[in-house]
N, C-alpha and C positions, 0 to 999 in steps of 0.2 A: 649543413644547415643554412647557412646563407640561400643558396639554390632553393630550396623548400619554402624559407621566408619570402621572398621577391615572388615566388609562383604564387605563394598565397595573397601577397598586397595586391597582385596583379589581377586578380580573378573579378573583383568587381569592375574592373574598367575591360576586361574580357567579356565578361558576361554581365553585362547592365542588369539583370532581370535576377541573378543570384543574389540571395538575401543572407549575407554571413550572419546577420543576428538571427537567422530562424535556424540556421545550420549549429550557430553557438549555442541556442536553445536548446534544440535537439541533442546534443552533444551532453549538454549538464544535464539533462533528462536521463540520459543512458549513464552517468555517473551516478545521481540522487536515485533514482529508480533502482540501480544495479546495487548500491550500498544497502537498501533493505531488503532485496530480492536476496542478495547474498547472506543478510543474517538468517532470512527465512528457509535459506537451501542449509544454513548448519543446523536449524532447528528442524529438520528434513521436515517440511512444511511442504504442503503438495503444489501451490504456488509460491514458486522461486524465484530465480534471479532472470530468466528469459520473461518469465509471466510479467515481474514488476518493472521490467527496462520498457517492454511493450506496452504495457498499459500508461506508464510514465510519458513515452515517447506520443503515442496516440494522442491522449489530454493536451500534451503541450502543441502538436501540429495543429489539431481541431478547434483550440483554444484561438492558435494563429488564424486559422481560416476564417473563423465567424469573425476577428476582428478585420480581415480584409474584405469578408462579404458585406459587413455593416458598412465600412467605408466607401464601397463601391455602389453602395445600394443609390439607385439614379434618382427617383422621386423625392427623395428628402432621409434622415436617418434611420439606421435600422439597429435592432438591438443585439449585439453581439453577447447578451447573456442567453440568446435563444439555445445555442450549441452548447452552452454550458451547463445549462440546465437538463440536456438531454445527456449528456456526459455522465452526469451525476446518476440521474435517471438508471442509464445503461451499465452503469458500475455498481448500483443497487441490485440489481437482476442478474449481474456476473457475481456477485458478492453473495449472492442468496442461493447460488448453486453450490457453493464452498460450505454450506454449513448443513451439519448431518444430523440429525435427532435418532438415538440408537437408544432401547432401553433405559431410557428416563435422562440419558446423558446428550447434551446438545455439544459438537464440537465443531471446528471451523470459524467460529464467532470472530477470533483474532486476525485469522487469516482475510474473512469479508472484510476487516477494519481497515487491516493493511492496505488492501486491492482499492478501495475507497479512497484513503489517505492519499496514496502512492498518484491516484488520478488527479486529485487535489493540488497536489505538488506539481504535477506536470500543467494543471491548468493555471497555476501562479507562474511557472515559467511561461507560458504561453503570453500572459496576460503583462510581462515584463517585471512582474514581481519576485526578482532572483532571490533577492536577503531574505526574503519571508520563506522561498523556498528550500534553499540552504537551511534557515532555522528551523523550518518543522523537518526535515529530515534527521536533523539531529537531535532534536526530541522524539521523533518517532524511535530512533535507535536507542537514546535512552530509555525510554519506555519498552521496547522489547528485549532489549540484552540484560541490563542489571534486575530488573522485574521480573524476568522468568525464574530465577534462581526463589527470588522471595515468592512466587505464585506455588512453585513446587513445594516448597517448604510449607506453605498453608494448607496447599491438598495433603500432603503426609499427614498435617497435624488432626484436618477433616476424618483423613482414613483412619486414623489412630485412636480418635475419641468414637467412630462408629462403632469399631470393635468392641471400645471397651463401656459403651452405652447400651449395648445390644441387652434385651431381656436375656437373662440365663435359664434356663430350664429346672426343672424342682430337682432333679439328681445331682446338680452343681450348686443349686443354691444349699439344699441340706447336707449336702457332703456324704450322702449315701445314698443307695439303690434301693427302689421301691420293691416290698415282697410280690412276688408274682401272683 
């Protein structure tokens, strides 16, 4: 174990261009995006573990690159928010692809929202807001896991009310059949 630690501490001297804080951020993106992706896998949703990890990592890397590009701008300061804005737009497009409308029912909204928030978590990591990223991940998990049971009960209640509130035909209302 000590050999691995020595090797890791020697990396910045051996490879001065290597940015361990970026690598650490990407690893955190794997953990946080993976936690949300794992919940989505357990819920058997189409965007699961790998999708959420990849989106979180991509947002982290793109945000970091955006900051690096802004700092490297030669004529003057550049806006690191430009790439971040494109991440938000791109995820909106990707999320829209997960939403399906069929027979008056819309599905996939939570999946789309999850992809969007996972990108926001990755952006927070990329901007160095690690506490915010971890806190948001915890809040997302609290929103997805315990509230799923409550949502399922509410949907069952709505279904029950629809079946009892439906208009009945004359035979059922009068309790007898009409003469032919």
